[in-house]
C-alpha positions in Angstrom: -1.8 -24.0 3.0 -1.8 -22.4 -0.8 -2.4 -19.1 -1.3 -5.0 -17.6 -3.4 -4.0 -16.1 -6.8 -5.2 -12.6 -5.5 -2.4 -13.2 -2.3 0.3 -14.1 -4.7 -0.5 -11.3 -6.4 0.0 -9.2 -3.6 3.1 -10.8 -2.7 4.5 -10.3 -6.1 3.8 -6.9 -5.8 5.0 -6.0 -2.3 8.3 -8.2 -3.3 8.9 -5.5 -6.1 8.1 -2.8 -3.7 5.4 -1.2 -5.7 1.5 0.0 -5.2 -1.0 -0.9 -7.1 -1.1 2.2 -9.1 2.6 1.5 -10.3 1.6 -2.4 -11.3 -1.8 -0.8 -12.8 0.0 1.6 -14.9 2.9 -0.7 -16.1 0.3 -3.6 -17.1 -2.2 -1.2 -18.5 -4.9 -2.3 -15.8 -6.6 0.1 -13.6 -5.8 0.3 -9.7 -9.3 -0.7 -9.1 -8.8 -3.9 -11.3 -5.2 -4.8 -9.4 -7.3 -3.9 -6.1 -10.3 -6.4 -7.0 -8.0 -9.3 -8.5 -5.6 -8.9 -5.1 -8.8 -9.3 -2.8 -10.5 -12.2 -4.9 -13.4 -9.7 -6.1 -12.5 -10.2 -9.5 -11.4 -13.1 -11.6 -8.2 -12.7 -13.7 -8.6 -13.3 -17.6 -6.4 -15.3 -19.5 -4.8 -11.9 -20.7 -4.2 -10.7 -17.3 -2.5 -13.6 -16.4 -0.2 -13.6 -19.0 0.5 -10.0 -18.8 1.0 -10.4 -14.6 2.9 -13.4 -15.5 5.4 -11.4 -18.0 6.0 -8.5 -15.6 6.8 -10.4 -12.5 8.5 -13.1 -14.8 6.7 -15.9 -13.3 5.2 -18.8 -14.3 1.6 -19.0 -14.6 1.7 -22.5 -12.6 2.7 -20.2 -9.8 0.5 -17.8 -9.9 -2.5 -19.8 -10.3 -1.4 -22.0 -7.4 -0.6 -25.2 -9.4 3.3 -25.0 -8.3 5.3 -23.5 -5.5 8.4 -22.9 -8.0 7.8 -19.3 -9.5 10.0 -20.2 -12.7 9.8 -23.5 -14.4 
């Protein structure tokens, strides 16, 4: 079963052992936006995807569910 964008984001955040507020501060987002991205209430923009991929050092393909490999 493929994980959604939000599920992958939450798992990456939890693997890094940070809360939504810390992620929001590190990526210049609000905690609410991080929460909405994780629960699927908000679709990420391209710039959101780029920022999150750089922060977690993963490929966009991984974050978008197109690949199971974190890095290319």
